[in-house]
N, C-alpha and C positions, 0 to 999 in steps of 0.2 A: 612415497609422497609425491604428489604432482607438483610441477613447477608453477611459478606465478604467471599471471596473464602477460605481464611484461616480458618474461623469459620466453614464453610461447610465441609472442609476437616477433621477438628477435630471431627465434629459431625458424619461424616461417619465412622471414625475409632472407635469412642466410641461405635457405634452401632454394630461394627463387620461386616459391609457391605463392600464387595469388590468393587474395581473400576469397575470391569467387570459387576457386577450387576447393578450399577448406570448407566453405559454406555448403557446397554441393554434397561433399562427402558426409558432412555432419547433419544434413537435412535442415539447415537454417538459411536465412537470407544473407546476402553479402553485407547488407547494412547492419545486421546483427553482429557479424564478425568485426566490422569497422567500429561499431559502438563499444563492443567488448574490448578491443585493443586500445581504445581511447580512455577506457575506464568509466564510460557512461552507464554501464549496466553491470550487475553482478551475475555472472554466469552460473548455471547449475553445475554440480560436480560431474554429472553425466556428460554434458557438452564439453567441458574442459578435458575430460578423459578421452572422448572421441577425437578431439583435435590433437591432443598430445600423442595418442597412439598412432594416428595417421602420420604425423611429422616424424615420429620415431621410426616408423616403417621405412620412410624415405631415407632417413639418415643411415639405417642399417644396410639398406640396399646399396647406397652410395659407397659405404665402407667395404662392402663385399665385391664391388666391381673390380675385375682384374683387367682394366684397360689402361692404355697409355695415352699421353697427351696427343700424339699424332693421330689417334683413332677417333677422338671426339672434337678436335679443334675445327674451327671455321677457317678454311684456307684463303678465302677471298677477303683479305683484311683491307678495310678502307683506311687509307692513310692520307696525310697531308705533308707538305714541305714546310720547313722552317721559314721560308721566304714567301709563303702563300698569304693572301689576304685573309684576315680573321673573319670578315663578313662572309666571304665566299665559302670558307670552311664551315661556318655555322649554318649556312644554307644547306650544305651537304648533309650535316648531322640531322637537321630538321627533316629534310626530304627523305632520308633513309631510315629515320626513326631510331638513331643510335645516340648514345650519350657522350661518347668520347672516341678519339682516334689517335693512334700513335703518330708522332711527328718524326719525319726522316730528314737527315741532312743531305748534302749533295752526293755523298758516297753511299746513300741508301741505308745508313745505320740509324737505328732508333735512338733519338736524343731527348725525347720528352713526350708529353701527352697534352692534347688540346680537347677540352670538353666544356660543357655548360658550366661546370663548377668554376673553372678558371676565368671564364668570361664574366660570370656573375660576381666573382670576387673583385675583379677590376672595376666593374660598374659600382659596386658598393664602396669602393675607395674614392669615388667621385669622378671617375673618368666618364666623359659624356659619350653617348652613342655615336655622335658625329666624329669624335676623336678616334673611336674604335674603328671606324670605317677606313681610316688612314694607316692603321697599324698592321704589322705582319705577325705571324704566329709566334716567332721566337721571342717576341716582347712579353707575351703573357702565358706561354705554355707552362704546364705543370711538370712534376717529376715523372720519371719513367714508371710504367706499370710493372708489377713483378714479372720476372722472366723465368722460364723453366725450359730445360732441354726437351726434345721431342719424345724421349723415352720415359719421361716422368710419369709415375703411376697416378691414377685419379685420386687415390687416397691421400696423396701429398698435395694435390692441387685444391681439393675440396676445402681444407681449412684456410688456405690462402684467400679463397673467394669469400670468406666470412668477413674479411677486412678490406677487400679490394673489389672494384666493379668487374675487373677482367684480369686475365693473366696472358702474357705474350709467350708464344712457343717459339723458341729460337734454335737454330743450328749454327753453332759458333756465333757470328755476329749477324747472321741472316735471319730475318723475320719470316717464319714459316706459317704461323697461324695465330689465332686468338681464341681464348676460351672464356666464356661468360657463365653465369649461373644458369642461363637458359640451355647452354650446351650440356651442362651436368645433368639438368633435369631431363633433357631429352634422352641422355644415356641411361638414366635410371628408369624412365618409362619404357624404353626399348628392352632393358633387362627384365623388367617386371612382366611385360607382355610375353616375352619368350619363356618365362618361367611357368606360365599357366598351362 
């Protein structure tokens, strides 16, 4: 029995696969996939089967990968300081096209996370943009991202990324890298192409 459209949408997002990629594989338009996920159209059994099979293939390949965190992590981690200006950090996020960054203290230890979600939450509480300009990161930073040692297998990291935007790779208290869904997807694609 095939899963529901809602479950397939969650599955696609957890794998970090775009609507455009699914549409291309299934021979439909991206707008079709978007409307399907919103519940605006009733998909055919054949289209649901194609989408599900494609996502299942990616899931199996991820589970089969025998890689460790240190092999797939991004080592150039963009960070900010607890004492940095929030506005300056938000400009960095926007410029680099990333959604969050780890926050470091004066000893270079990770103590939190700053991202669009934290800023938006503060704005929704009624803090004005003008007040935000005078604030520093430690006033609104969020909790730490999940952390794993450098030798953690990808099969352990993958489930964590279903509930978190990123995972920090640590060696003791030292930040060594970061892994996002995009890094997992890149590893799967590399594995798949070497398999051909």
